[in-house]
Each structure stands twice: as structure tokens, then as C-alpha cells.
C-alpha positions as CSV (number, residue, x, y, z in Angstrom):
1,M,118.3,6.7,-139.9
2,R,118.8,9.3,-142.7
3,T,115.9,11.7,-142.3
4,L,115.1,14.3,-144.9
5,S,112.9,17.3,-144.0
6,I,111.4,19.3,-146.9
7,G,108.9,22.0,-147.7
8,L,106.8,22.1,-150.8
9,I,105.4,25.5,-151.8
10,E,102.2,25.4,-153.8
11,F,102.6,28.8,-155.2
12,S,99.6,30.8,-156.5
13,R,100.9,33.1,-159.2
14,S,99.6,36.6,-160.0
15,N,100.2,38.6,-163.1
16,I,102.6,41.0,-161.3
17,L,106.2,40.0,-160.9
18,D,106.9,42.1,-157.8
19,D,103.8,40.7,-156.0
20,N,105.1,37.1,-156.7
21,I,108.5,38.0,-155.4
22,R,107.2,39.5,-152.2
23,R,104.7,36.6,-151.7
24,L,107.4,34.0,-152.1
25,A,109.8,35.8,-149.8
26,S,107.0,35.9,-147.2
27,L,106.3,32.2,-147.5
28,L,110.0,31.4,-147.2
29,R,110.2,33.3,-143.9
30,R,107.5,31.0,-142.5
31,I,109.6,27.9,-143.1
32,D,112.1,26.7,-140.5
33,S,113.7,23.5,-139.5
34,V,113.6,21.9,-143.0
35,D,116.6,20.8,-145.1
36,I,115.3,21.7,-148.6
37,V,112.4,23.8,-150.1
38,F,110.9,22.9,-153.5
39,L,109.0,25.2,-155.9
40,P,106.7,24.4,-158.8
41,E,107.1,25.2,-162.5
42,N,106.9,28.9,-163.6
43,W,106.1,30.2,-160.1
44,L,107.2,33.7,-161.1
45,T,105.9,34.2,-164.6
46,P,105.0,32.2,-167.7
47,K,107.1,34.6,-169.8
48,P,110.7,33.9,-170.8
49,L,113.3,35.9,-168.8
50,P,117.0,36.5,-169.4
51,E,119.1,34.3,-167.1
52,D,120.9,37.3,-165.5
53,Y,117.7,39.0,-164.8
54,Y,116.2,35.9,-163.2
55,F,119.3,35.6,-161.0
56,L,118.8,39.2,-159.8
57,I,115.2,38.2,-158.8
58,L,116.4,35.2,-156.9
59,K,118.8,37.4,-155.0
60,N,115.8,39.2,-153.5
61,I,114.3,36.0,-152.1
62,I,117.4,34.1,-151.1
63,N,117.5,32.7,-147.6
64,K,121.0,31.6,-146.7
65,D,119.6,29.1,-144.2
66,L,117.6,27.2,-146.8
67,I,118.5,25.1,-149.8
68,I,116.0,26.0,-152.5
69,F,115.1,24.1,-155.7
70,T,113.6,26.9,-157.8
71,G,111.3,24.8,-160.0
72,I,111.7,25.3,-163.7
73,S,111.3,28.6,-165.6
74,Y,111.5,29.8,-169.1
75,I,115.1,31.2,-169.4
76,I,116.5,33.0,-172.4
77,D,120.0,31.7,-173.1
78,H,121.6,33.5,-176.0
79,S,119.1,33.1,-178.9
80,E,117.2,30.2,-177.4
81,V,114.6,29.7,-174.6
82,F,114.9,26.7,-172.3
83,S,112.7,25.5,-169.4
84,R,115.5,25.4,-166.8
85,G,115.7,24.8,-163.0
86,Y,118.3,25.7,-160.4
87,M,119.3,25.0,-156.9
88,I,120.3,27.7,-154.5
89,E,122.8,26.6,-151.8
90,R,124.8,28.9,-149.6
91,G,124.5,31.8,-152.0
92,D,125.5,29.7,-155.0
93,I,123.1,29.1,-157.9
94,I,123.5,25.7,-159.7
95,P,121.7,24.5,-162.8
96,V,120.0,21.2,-162.0
97,C,117.4,20.6,-164.7
98,E,116.2,21.4,-168.2
99,K,113.0,20.1,-169.7
100,Q,114.0,17.7,-172.4
101,F,110.6,17.2,-174.0
102,P,108.7,20.5,-174.2
103,S,105.0,20.0,-174.0
104,K,103.2,19.4,-177.3
105,A,99.8,19.9,-175.7
106,V,100.4,23.5,-174.7
107,G,102.5,24.5,-177.7
108,E,105.9,24.6,-176.0
109,R,107.5,22.9,-179.0
110,G,107.2,25.9,-181.1
111,R,109.0,28.2,-178.7
112,I,111.0,26.2,-176.2
113,S,114.2,24.4,-177.1
114,P,114.7,20.8,-175.9
115,G,117.0,20.8,-173.0
116,S,120.0,18.7,-171.9
117,F,120.0,16.0,-169.3
118,Y,121.4,17.0,-165.9
119,G,122.2,14.1,-163.6
120,P,121.3,13.9,-159.9
121,I,123.0,16.3,-157.6
122,P,124.3,15.5,-154.1
123,V,122.6,17.5,-151.5
124,G,121.1,17.0,-148.0
125,G,122.8,13.7,-147.5
126,T,121.2,12.2,-150.6
127,R,121.2,12.6,-154.4
128,I,118.2,14.4,-156.0
129,G,117.3,14.3,-159.7
130,C,115.2,17.0,-161.2
131,I,112.7,16.1,-163.9
132,G,110.8,19.0,-165.4
133,C,107.0,18.7,-165.6
134,V,106.0,16.6,-168.6
135,D,109.4,14.8,-168.6
136,I,108.1,12.7,-165.7
137,F,105.9,10.9,-168.3
138,Y,109.0,9.5,-169.9
139,P,110.2,6.6,-167.8
140,E,113.6,6.6,-169.4
141,V,114.4,10.0,-167.9
142,A,113.7,8.7,-164.4
143,R,115.7,5.6,-165.0
144,A,118.7,7.7,-166.2
145,H,118.6,9.4,-162.8
146,S,118.2,6.2,-160.9
147,V,121.2,4.4,-162.5
148,R,123.3,7.5,-161.5
149,G,122.3,6.9,-157.9
150,A,119.3,9.3,-157.4
151,E,117.3,8.5,-154.3
152,V,114.8,11.3,-154.8
153,L,113.2,12.5,-158.0
154,Y,111.8,16.0,-157.9
155,N,109.1,17.0,-160.4
156,P,108.3,20.7,-160.6
157,A,105.1,21.0,-162.5
158,A,102.1,23.0,-163.7
159,I,99.2,20.5,-163.8
160,P,95.6,21.5,-164.4
161,S,92.9,20.2,-162.0
162,N,91.5,17.6,-164.4
163,R,95.0,15.9,-164.7
164,I,96.0,15.7,-161.1
165,A,94.9,12.0,-160.7
166,L,96.9,11.0,-163.7
167,W,99.9,12.9,-162.5
168,H,99.7,11.3,-159.1
169,S,99.6,7.8,-160.7
170,V,102.7,8.5,-162.7
171,L,104.6,9.8,-159.6
172,S,103.6,6.7,-157.8
173,T,104.7,4.5,-160.6
174,R,108.1,6.3,-161.0
175,A,108.7,5.9,-157.3
176,A,108.0,2.1,-157.2
177,E,109.7,1.1,-160.5
178,N,112.9,3.0,-159.5
179,I,112.6,2.5,-155.7
180,V,113.0,6.2,-155.0
181,F,111.1,8.9,-153.3
182,T,109.2,11.2,-155.8
183,I,108.4,14.8,-155.0
184,G,105.7,16.4,-157.2
185,V,105.3,20.2,-156.7
186,N,102.4,21.9,-158.5
187,S,101.2,25.5,-158.3
188,V,97.6,26.2,-157.4
189,G,95.1,28.6,-159.1
190,S,97.6,29.7,-161.7
191,P,96.4,30.1,-165.3
192,Y,97.4,27.2,-167.6
193,P,98.1,28.2,-171.3
194,D,94.6,27.1,-172.3
195,S,93.0,29.1,-169.4
196,R,92.5,26.1,-167.1
197,L,93.8,26.6,-163.6
198,T,96.5,24.5,-162.0
199,G,95.2,22.3,-159.2
200,G,97.7,21.9,-156.5
201,G,97.9,18.4,-155.2
202,S,101.6,18.4,-154.5
203,L,102.8,15.3,-152.8
204,V,105.6,13.0,-151.8
205,V,105.5,9.3,-152.7
206,A,107.5,6.6,-150.9
207,P,109.6,4.0,-152.8
208,D,106.7,1.4,-152.4
209,G,104.4,3.7,-154.3
210,S,102.4,4.9,-151.3
211,P,101.8,8.6,-150.6
212,V,103.6,10.2,-147.6
213,T,101.5,12.2,-145.2
214,P,102.7,15.8,-144.5
215,I,103.5,16.5,-140.9
216,K,102.3,20.1,-141.2
217,I,100.5,22.4,-143.6
218,I,101.0,26.1,-143.3
219,E,99.0,28.2,-145.8
220,N,100.4,27.0,-149.2
221,I,103.3,25.1,-147.7
222,K,103.4,21.3,-147.1
223,I,106.1,20.1,-144.7
224,Y,107.3,16.5,-144.9
225,E,109.8,14.4,-143.0
226,F,110.8,10.9,-144.2
227,D,113.5,8.3,-143.7
228,L,115.7,7.7,-146.8
229,D,116.8,4.3,-145.4
230,I,113.4,3.0,-146.4
231,I,114.9,2.8,-149.9
232,G,117.3,0.0,-148.8
233,L,114.6,-1.9,-147.0
234,I,112.4,-2.0,-150.1
235,A,115.3,-2.8,-152.4
236,R,115.9,-6.0,-150.4
237,R,112.5,-7.3,-151.6
238,W,112.2,-5.6,-155.0
239,A,114.9,-6.0,-157.6
240,Y,113.8,-3.1,-159.9
241,R,116.6,-0.8,-158.7
242,E,119.4,-3.2,-159.0
243,D,118.1,-4.4,-162.4
244,L,118.4,-0.8,-163.7
245,A,122.1,-1.3,-163.9
246,S,121.8,-4.5,-166.0
247,E,123.2,-4.5,-169.5
248,R,119.8,-5.4,-170.9
249,I,118.2,-2.2,-169.6
250,S,121.2,0.0,-170.4
251,R,121.1,-1.2,-174.0
252,A,117.4,-0.5,-174.2
253,V,117.8,3.1,-172.9
254,E,120.9,3.8,-175.1
255,A,119.0,2.7,-178.1
256,L,116.7,5.7,-177.7
257,G,119.6,7.9,-178.7
258,K,118.4,10.8,-176.7
259,I,119.7,10.0,-173.2
260,D,123.2,8.6,-173.2
261,M,123.8,6.3,-170.3
262,P,127.6,5.7,-170.4
263,P,129.7,8.0,-168.2
264,S,131.4,9.3,-171.4
265,S,128.1,10.8,-172.6
266,S,127.4,14.5,-173.0
267,A,124.8,14.1,-170.2
268,S,127.6,13.0,-167.9
269,T,129.7,15.9,-168.9
270,R,126.9,18.2,-167.8
271,V,126.7,16.4,-164.5
272,A,130.4,16.6,-163.9
273,N,130.3,20.3,-164.7
274,N,127.5,21.2,-162.3
275,E,129.9,22.3,-159.7
276,G,131.8,24.4,-162.2
277,A,128.5,26.0,-163.2
278,R,127.9,27.5,-159.8
279,K,127.2,31.2,-160.0
280,R,127.4,33.5,-157.0
281,L,124.4,35.5,-156.2
């Protein structure tokens, strides 16, 4: 049995950065005996921050005993702004995600550059692919992770209350069609760009499309524990995952021209360079 224990933090953001930093540090101190902690989108601020400054902030909350996926945040990189996510592991900070399709609905396309594809990263005895918020609505992105061996798809998000049911249905579909676990992490009570509030509803979905029940809830933290070997059991019955590697599907995804499937693609180069991109906090 390959058991993965995780914590999802449904962060409630204030307008004061220092308050958010202190609150997250406090929540992290309440988490023990989990393998990985996952954060939602823009937990700190909806404003773009220089990458070096964001790293300094992460240094204030780092817990050397935890692996932390930091959600996605607006990061200024040279003259562009990207919606980018990182993983903190043993003091290293590793880029794991960029939103490829900035949201049209909330006006991101006028201020956020489309990101690059980062493949799944090996961590915690599995491979986790990060899919930023609205990118989960593009099945090709999830499939690009799956054909590279992802067993878990992590979706840091900012979803308003009236869209939670739709989001849940998409997470369930992505889990079943790829035979993976999906992890959706949403903030709660944080202002959406059009003044709606994010509605929480973070969840884990099993590879058969059914929700996983948390074993514990502490304030804004949901704790889950699940067996990764369930993936193999379901894959014996459903062929969706093995068919992802077929030439027919590979050609269909390649034809999109945005996500290159072959190992020689630019996306694979970014995957291969993830380790080289580690930065010491």
C-alpha cells in the first residue's frame, strides 16, 4: 500500500500581506503527520509580486518538516506577469506550474502572460502535476500530465460560490478519464475580481470519480489520507489511462499545437530542468 497523507488549506485572504503571512504560518504549525500541504490560488494577494520578493515571503512561513505546494500567484518575471506555482521541499523552491490559459472571464488575458507547461514532479512516492485554476477546464492539459506518469493532479483555484458545483464536476471527470486522484484547493471568503467571494469546497476525488472523505478538519484545514495503489486497481477495469499513450490520442493532442507531447518538446525541456531550477530559500 502506498499511502499519501495531505493537508488542504482553504485560506481566507485579507487585504494586509503581513496578516496573511502570519495566518498561514499559524495554520502550518497546526499541521502534523502529513506528507504534503497544498494551498489555493492567490492566497497572499491578488496583486503581482516580483519573484525575489515572493521568495522572501515564503522564507517567513517555511516549515522544513513539510512539503508545500504554494498554489499559484501573480509573479513578475522581467517585464511579464505569470500566474506561477512552486513547491517547497527541504528549503528548496521549485517551479511546478504556470497557468497556460489566463482567464478571459476575469480579464486576466489583458495583464497575465500565457505560461509554459511544467510536467509532473516526483514527490512523496508519486508524481504530481499542477494545473492552475481555469486550466483544469482544458482536458488536454490533464492528459499531458497523465501521459507523463502523473498519479495526482493538483488544481489550486479561486472559485466563486456559484461555480463550486461545476468545478467539482470537472475535477471528478478529470480524475475518472485519466484514472488519477485530483486535488482541488479553493480559498474561502476571498474577494473575486468581480466582487463575488470564493466559496471553499476544496476536495479530493478518487480515480473512479468519487469524492474522498477527509479524515479530519481543523479550522480551515482538511486532512486526507488515501491509497495510491487504487489507481492500479481501477486501471485493470478501465482502459482510459493506457489509451492515453496511444498514437491516436497523441496525434490529437499534438494537433492543438499548444502542448507538445513528444519528449523533445519545449514542455519536456521545462520538466527536465525543474531540478536545475531549484532555488535555495
